[in-house]
Each structure stands twice: as C-alpha cells, then as structure tokens.
N, C-alpha and C positions, 0 to 999 in steps of 0.2 A: 593535491593529488600528486603522487611521485610520478607517475607514468602520464605525462602530458600527453603524448602521442595518442593514448587511449580516450581522452576526454572526449565526450559529445557535447557540443557547444550549440547544435543547431536546435534552436526551440522548438522547432516542427517536430524533428525526430523525438526528442524528450516527451513531447505532448503524446505522439504515437505510443512510445513505450508506456507510458502513465495510463493510457486509454484502452491498451490491448491485454496487457497482464491480468491474470486473475486471482493472484496471492500476493498480500504485502505482510511482511514480518514486521510485527510492532514490537519495539524494545520499550519496556516500561521500567521506571525506576522502583528498585526493591533492595531490601538489606538482607544480607550483604551480596547478592547478586541480582544482575538484571533479570527480568522477567520478560520472555519472548514468547509473542503468540503470533501463528500464522493466521491470517484472516482473509476472506474473499473480501472484496471492495468495489467501489465505485469512484471513478474520478471526474469531477465536473466543477468548472468555475474555478480551477487553481487550488481545490481542496481534494482530500480523499475522504471517502464515506465509508463507514463500517456499520453493521446492524449486530445487535447482540442482546441478550437477557438484561433484566434490568438489575440484577445482582451478580456477584462472583468475585473472585480474587482480583481480576483485570480492574473491574470498576473499583474496588476498594483502594487499589493502588492508585489509580488514576485520579481519585477523589483526595488523595494525599499530594499528589504532584502529577500535574497534566503535562508535563514536557516529556517527549518521547522521542525516539530514533525511529527511523523506519529503512526498510529494504525492499525493493521490487526488482525481480530480475525477469528477462525475457529471452526466448530462443536459446537458451542453454544447452549445450551438449558437449560431452566430453570427445575429444578428437585423439584417436589412438595413434601412437607412433611405433616404429619398428623397436624402439627400445624404450625403457621406462622413462629415461630423460628426455624423451621427446614427445611425451604425452602433454596435452594442454587442454584448456576449456574455451569454447567459444561462447560468448555470452554479450549481454546488453544489461545494464543495471542502473537503476537510481537508488542513490543513499542519502538520506536526510535527516532534519530534525524538524519539529514543528509541536504545536500546542493542540491538545484534545479539548473539543467543546462538546458538552452534552447536549443533544437535541431530544427534546421531550414534547414538543407541541406536536399536533396532527399534521399542520402544513409543513413543518421542518422534516417530520418523519418521511412523509410522502416523497418529498423532493430528493431525501438522501436515498431513500429506498429506490427510486426511479432511477438515480445515478448507478446504484448497485446492479438493478437489473438490465439497464441498458449495457453495462460493462459485460454483463454475461450474455447478451443477445437478445434480450426481450425489451421492447419498447412501449409497447401497449399494456398498461398495468391497471390492475384492480386489487384493492387490499381489503381484506375481512376486517372490520372496525374492531372487533374483539382480539383480534391476534396484533392488530396494529397499536392497540393499547398496552399489550405486554412487550412490546419492542422498545428498544433505546436505541437512537442513532449517534454515532460517534462522528464527529467532524473534525479531521485532523486539517489545522490550517498550517501550512508548510511555512517554515521561517527560513529554511535554506536546504539546498541539495546539490548534488554532483551527478553527473550521468558518465557513464564509462562504458567502453566495449573492447573486446578482444575478439580477434578472428577477422575474416573477411566479410564486409558487408557492403552491399549496393546502396 
C-alpha cells in the first residue's frame, strides 16, 4: 500500500466494514478483460457469501477460474473544496483476493443465505424449498486483503 498512513490495521474495524457494507464488487478472470460484477453479500466466519442463479456468464467464468479479486467500500462521500484541486473523497474500503467455492447443498445454502439476510438486517429467516433449490451460493474464501481509509474517522 503506497499511503501507509491510510491503512486500517485494526481487525475490529475491518470486521465492522465487512459486516456493514451492502455491495461487493467481484472481479472475475475473463479474456481479454476482467469481468466485474457488483453483488449484495453477507460476511460470516471470515468469508463472503453471494447468492445467484445456477447459470450465466459469471458462473461460466468462475468454473474456469475460481480465483477472484474483490472490493467493498463503506461510508464514501465526495468532499467539495473551494477549487477543483481541493476536492477529495472520504471513504473506507477493503480490497482483496480469494477463491470462490460453489455451495449447492441445502444446509450450505441456508447458512449462506442467513449470512446475506443478516447483513441486510433480517435475522429470522424462512426459505421456500422450491426457490432454495433454484439458488446457488458462492462462498468467497478470502486469501488476502488490505483495508484503507481517507478522511476523518473516529
């Protein structure tokens, strides 16, 4: 990280960021350019969970190469200055890499969906079996990450 003074090292703060944000941008390997998908997610037990249909471009690419990059940001806002060169952005972010695991069993899907629902404010969940059967859970096992912030934070 170039700007070491912006690095977030506090594990509690990083956990809070991962637990509070709502969108994760997933960078998937494709040729000749990466494919980036914004997805809602849930963070639990050190992993990031996504839900999706059982087919599509994202899954085709992940079946070829399950190594991904990701980006999550919280509390971002543009801070205006008197002149253009004085504008800045206040933010907190986590950027990392990992490997996607496909979760297709009912118990695993339920755990993944529970993590996603909790992230978005609902802890008491019930799933319709026919819809659960049509869903796939992607589990991002994080292999590395850095966290960064800019602006005033307490």
